[in-house]
C-alpha positions as CSV (number, residue, x, y, z in Angstrom):
1,X,0.0,0.0,0.0
2,X,1.4,3.4,-1.1
3,X,1.8,6.3,1.3
4,X,-0.7,8.5,-0.5
5,X,-3.2,5.6,-0.5
6,X,-2.8,5.2,3.3
7,X,-3.4,8.9,3.8
8,X,-6.4,8.8,1.5
9,X,-7.9,5.8,3.3
10,X,-7.2,7.2,6.7
11,X,-8.7,10.6,5.8
12,X,-11.8,8.9,4.3
13,X,-12.2,6.7,7.4
14,X,-12.2,9.7,9.7
15,X,-14.6,11.5,7.4
16,X,-16.9,8.6,7.4
17,X,-16.9,8.5,11.3
18,X,-18.0,12.2,11.5
19,X,-20.4,12.0,8.6
20,X,-22.8,10.0,10.8
21,X,-21.8,11.5,14.2
22,X,-24.8,10.2,16.2
23,X,-24.6,6.7,14.8
24,X,-20.8,6.6,15.3
25,X,-21.3,7.8,18.9
26,X,-24.0,5.1,19.4
27,X,-21.6,2.4,18.0
28,X,-18.8,3.6,20.2
29,X,-21.1,3.7,23.3
30,X,-22.5,0.3,22.7
31,X,-19.1,-1.2,22.0
32,X,-17.7,0.4,25.2
33,X,-20.7,-0.9,27.2
34,X,-20.2,-4.4,25.8
35,X,-16.4,-4.3,26.5
36,X,-17.1,-3.1,30.0
37,X,-19.6,-5.9,30.7
38,X,-17.3,-8.4,29.1
39,X,-14.3,-7.1,31.0
40,X,-16.2,-7.0,34.3
41,X,-17.4,-10.6,34.0
42,X,-13.9,-11.7,32.9
43,X,-12.3,-10.0,35.9
44,X,-14.9,-11.4,38.3
45,X,-14.1,-14.9,36.8
46,X,-10.4,-14.3,37.2
47,X,-10.8,-13.2,40.9
48,X,-13.2,-16.0,41.6
49,X,-10.7,-18.5,40.1
50,X,-7.9,-17.0,42.2
51,X,-10.1,-17.3,45.4
52,X,-11.1,-20.9,44.4
53,X,-7.5,-21.8,43.9
54,X,-6.7,-20.4,47.3
55,X,-9.5,-22.5,48.8
56,X,-8.4,-25.5,46.9
57,X,-4.9,-25.2,48.3
58,X,-6.6,-25.6,51.7
59,X,-8.2,-28.8,50.5
60,X,-5.6,-31.2,51.7
61,X,-5.4,-34.8,52.7
62,X,-4.6,-35.4,56.4
63,X,-2.7,-38.6,57.0
64,X,-2.6,-39.6,60.7
65,X,0.4,-41.6,61.8
66,X,0.1,-44.8,63.8
67,X,0.1,-44.0,67.6
68,X,2.8,-46.6,68.2
69,X,5.3,-44.6,66.1
70,X,7.7,-42.3,67.8
71,X,8.0,-38.8,66.3
72,X,11.3,-39.7,64.7
73,X,9.7,-42.8,63.0
74,X,6.7,-40.7,62.0
75,X,9.0,-38.2,60.3
76,X,10.6,-41.0,58.4
77,X,7.4,-41.6,56.4
78,X,7.7,-38.3,54.6
79,X,9.8,-39.6,51.7
80,X,7.3,-42.5,51.1
81,X,4.4,-40.0,51.0
82,X,6.3,-37.6,48.7
83,X,6.9,-40.5,46.2
84,X,3.1,-41.0,45.6
85,X,1.8,-39.7,42.3
86,X,-0.2,-36.4,42.4
87,X,1.4,-35.4,45.7
88,X,2.6,-31.8,45.4
89,X,3.9,-31.2,48.9
90,X,4.0,-32.9,52.3
91,X,4.1,-31.1,55.6
92,X,4.7,-32.9,58.9
93,X,2.5,-31.7,61.9
94,X,3.5,-32.7,65.4
95,X,1.1,-33.5,68.2
96,X,1.9,-30.2,69.8
97,X,1.3,-28.2,66.6
98,X,-2.0,-30.0,66.1
99,X,-3.1,-29.1,69.6
100,X,-2.1,-25.4,69.1
101,X,-4.1,-25.3,65.9
102,X,-7.1,-26.9,67.6
103,X,-7.0,-24.5,70.6
104,X,-6.7,-21.5,68.2
105,X,-9.7,-22.6,66.2
106,X,-12.0,-23.7,69.0
107,X,-10.7,-22.3,72.3
108,X,-10.7,-18.6,71.6
109,X,-13.7,-17.9,73.9
110,X,-13.1,-20.7,76.4
111,X,-9.4,-20.9,77.0
112,X,-9.9,-22.3,80.5
113,X,-11.4,-25.5,79.1
114,X,-8.2,-26.2,77.2
115,X,-5.7,-25.2,79.9
116,X,-4.9,-28.8,80.8
117,X,-5.2,-30.3,77.3
118,X,-2.6,-33.0,76.8
119,X,-0.8,-33.1,73.3
120,X,-0.7,-36.9,73.6
121,X,-4.4,-37.2,72.8
122,X,-3.5,-36.0,69.3
123,X,-1.6,-37.8,66.6
124,X,1.4,-36.8,64.6
125,X,0.0,-36.2,61.0
126,X,0.9,-35.1,57.6
127,X,-0.8,-32.4,55.5
128,X,-0.7,-33.4,51.9
129,X,-1.4,-31.0,49.0
130,X,-2.1,-32.4,45.5
131,X,-1.4,-31.3,42.0
132,X,-4.8,-32.3,40.7
133,X,-7.8,-32.2,43.1
134,X,-9.8,-34.4,40.7
135,X,-7.5,-37.3,41.7
136,X,-8.1,-36.8,45.5
137,X,-9.9,-40.2,45.9
138,X,-7.1,-42.2,44.3
139,X,-4.4,-40.2,46.1
140,X,-6.1,-40.7,49.4
141,X,-6.2,-44.5,48.8
142,X,-2.5,-44.5,47.9
143,X,-1.7,-42.5,51.1
144,X,-3.7,-45.0,53.2
145,X,-1.6,-47.9,51.9
146,X,1.7,-46.4,53.2
147,X,2.8,-48.5,56.2
148,X,2.6,-46.4,59.3
149,X,-0.4,-44.4,58.2
150,X,-3.3,-45.4,60.4
151,X,-6.1,-43.1,59.1
152,X,-6.7,-40.8,56.1
153,X,-9.1,-37.9,56.0
154,X,-10.0,-36.2,52.7
155,X,-12.8,-33.7,52.1
156,X,-13.7,-35.1,48.7
157,X,-17.2,-33.5,48.6
158,X,-15.7,-30.0,49.3
159,X,-13.1,-30.5,46.7
160,X,-15.6,-31.6,44.1
161,X,-17.7,-28.6,45.0
162,X,-14.9,-26.2,44.3
163,X,-14.2,-27.9,40.9
164,X,-17.9,-27.7,39.9
165,X,-18.1,-24.0,40.8
166,X,-15.0,-23.3,38.8
167,X,-16.2,-25.2,35.7
168,X,-19.7,-23.6,35.9
169,X,-18.2,-20.1,36.3
170,X,-15.9,-20.7,33.3
171,X,-18.8,-21.8,31.0
172,X,-21.1,-19.0,32.0
173,X,-18.3,-16.4,31.5
174,X,-17.4,-17.8,28.0
175,X,-21.1,-17.8,27.0
176,X,-21.7,-14.2,28.1
177,X,-18.5,-13.0,26.4
178,X,-19.6,-14.7,23.1
179,X,-23.1,-13.1,23.3
180,X,-21.6,-9.6,24.0
181,X,-19.1,-10.0,21.1
182,X,-22.0,-10.9,18.8
183,X,-24.0,-7.8,19.9
184,X,-21.0,-5.5,19.5
185,X,-20.3,-6.9,16.0
186,X,-24.0,-6.5,15.0
187,X,-24.1,-2.8,16.2
188,X,-20.8,-1.9,14.6
189,X,-21.8,-3.6,11.3
190,X,-25.2,-1.8,11.1
191,X,-23.6,1.6,12.0
192,X,-21.1,1.3,9.1
193,X,-23.8,-0.1,6.9
194,X,-25.7,3.3,7.2
195,X,-22.6,5.1,6.0
196,X,-22.2,2.7,3.0
197,X,-25.9,3.0,2.2
198,X,-25.6,6.8,1.8
199,X,-22.7,6.2,-0.5
200,X,-24.1,3.3,-2.5
201,X,-24.4,5.4,-5.7
202,X,-20.9,6.6,-5.3
203,X,-19.7,3.1,-4.8
204,X,-21.5,1.9,-7.9
205,X,-19.9,4.7,-10.0
206,X,-16.5,3.8,-8.7
207,X,-17.1,0.2,-9.6
208,X,-18.1,1.1,-13.1
209,X,-15.0,3.2,-13.7
210,X,-12.8,0.4,-12.6
211,X,-12.1,0.9,-8.9
212,X,-11.1,-2.3,-7.2
213,X,-13.1,-3.8,-4.3
214,X,-10.1,-3.2,-2.1
215,X,-9.8,0.5,-2.9
216,X,-13.5,0.9,-2.1
217,X,-13.4,-1.3,1.0
218,X,-10.3,0.2,2.8
219,X,-11.9,3.5,3.9
220,X,-14.7,1.6,5.7
221,X,-12.2,-0.8,7.2
222,X,-10.3,2.2,8.6
223,X,-13.5,3.7,9.9
224,X,-14.3,0.4,11.8
225,X,-10.7,0.2,13.0
226,X,-10.8,3.7,14.4
227,X,-14.2,3.2,16.0
228,X,-13.1,-0.1,17.6
229,X,-9.7,1.3,18.8
230,X,-11.3,4.4,20.3
231,X,-14.0,2.2,22.0
232,X,-11.3,-0.1,23.4
233,X,-9.2,2.7,24.9
234,X,-12.1,4.5,26.5
235,X,-13.5,1.2,27.8
236,X,-10.1,0.3,29.3
237,X,-9.9,3.6,31.2
238,X,-13.4,3.1,32.6
239,X,-12.7,-0.5,33.5
240,X,-9.7,0.5,35.5
241,X,-11.6,3.2,37.4
242,X,-14.5,0.8,38.0
243,X,-12.3,-2.0,39.2
244,X,-10.3,0.3,41.5
245,X,-13.5,1.7,43.0
246,X,-15.0,-1.8,43.6
247,X,-11.7,-3.0,45.1
248,X,-11.5,-0.1,47.5
249,X,-15.1,-0.7,48.5
250,X,-14.4,-4.4,49.2
251,X,-11.3,-3.5,51.2
252,X,-13.2,-1.1,53.3
253,X,-16.0,-3.6,54.0
254,X,-15.9,-5.6,57.1
255,X,-17.9,-8.5,55.7
256,X,-16.1,-8.8,52.3
257,X,-12.5,-8.6,53.4
258,X,-12.3,-12.4,53.2
259,X,-12.3,-12.0,49.4
260,X,-8.9,-11.8,47.9
261,X,-9.0,-9.1,45.2
262,X,-6.1,-9.1,42.7
263,X,-4.6,-5.6,42.2
264,X,-5.3,-4.1,38.8
265,X,-1.6,-3.5,38.3
266,X,-1.2,-7.2,37.8
267,X,-4.1,-7.3,35.3
268,X,-3.9,-4.1,33.3
269,X,-1.7,-5.3,30.5
270,X,-3.7,-8.4,29.5
271,X,-6.9,-6.4,29.9
272,X,-5.6,-3.7,27.6
273,X,-4.4,-6.1,25.0
274,X,-7.7,-8.0,25.0
275,X,-9.8,-4.8,24.8
276,X,-7.7,-3.5,21.9
277,X,-7.8,-6.8,20.0
278,X,-11.5,-7.3,20.5
279,X,-12.2,-3.6,19.6
280,X,-10.2,-3.9,16.4
281,X,-11.7,-7.2,15.5
282,X,-15.3,-6.0,16.1
283,X,-14.6,-2.8,14.1
284,X,-12.9,-4.4,11.2
285,X,-15.3,-7.4,11.0
286,X,-18.3,-5.1,11.2
287,X,-16.9,-3.0,8.4
288,X,-16.3,-6.0,6.1
289,X,-19.7,-7.4,6.8
290,X,-21.4,-4.0,6.1
291,X,-19.5,-3.2,2.8
292,X,-19.8,-6.7,1.3
293,X,-23.4,-6.2,0.1
294,X,-22.7,-2.9,-1.6
295,X,-19.7,-4.3,-3.6
296,X,-22.0,-6.6,-5.5
297,X,-22.8,-4.2,-8.3
């Protein structure tokens, strides 16, 4: 593409944007709204997944050591447990540590009841984290077969619940994003179609004097590209402000502080890239869809 062609196409694209100011504004507004909704759902899904992963890391297998084993013998089982498939990490918990955890969890308001608690009523144990929670049942069985392990506790129902929630959230998010992209594409296509409709006679004349489809199509492609890019940048700024406001509100809330909200500084680059790519694709695809009908002269 020659330099003067680029300048001509770019100028025509901008001219087309302002020739239907209201409809261009409507297209930009709708695209921004769709990007914001899409971005918000995506960020909610990302944060939900991060919180679920945090909860999943707390879904561990507890392996209780045989009471007849000394602490030294109990520690010797660690290498056997680490050798099991799907085991990510193994942490040894002494009787004293188990008692301290129990008192912290249940004895906060009644410390007197636990004053004479003897650590010997607890067992040495191992906390085992897994690579794949879906294999918890099989992993728990393998752990129980290790000589010296008297009992295994695995919250399989809780683990399956986390996995189900994660899968459902992913499917819902993808479906919503697909619908919003289709709506954005439809709006952008119809906006540019109005511009091409007003110029259909001009397009017909250009076709008759030998203008190529590409020469006719490029100004509309630039129009869609500029509309999509502008929408993406504005939507990104609004998304940052919205996310920061919601994060500050959650941090200030006493009831919602249990939620772990990722800082936007960790997310801004992928969000910007996705917004720009989606904005450009919607704008360009909408232009190509709109101009296709009028090139059939």
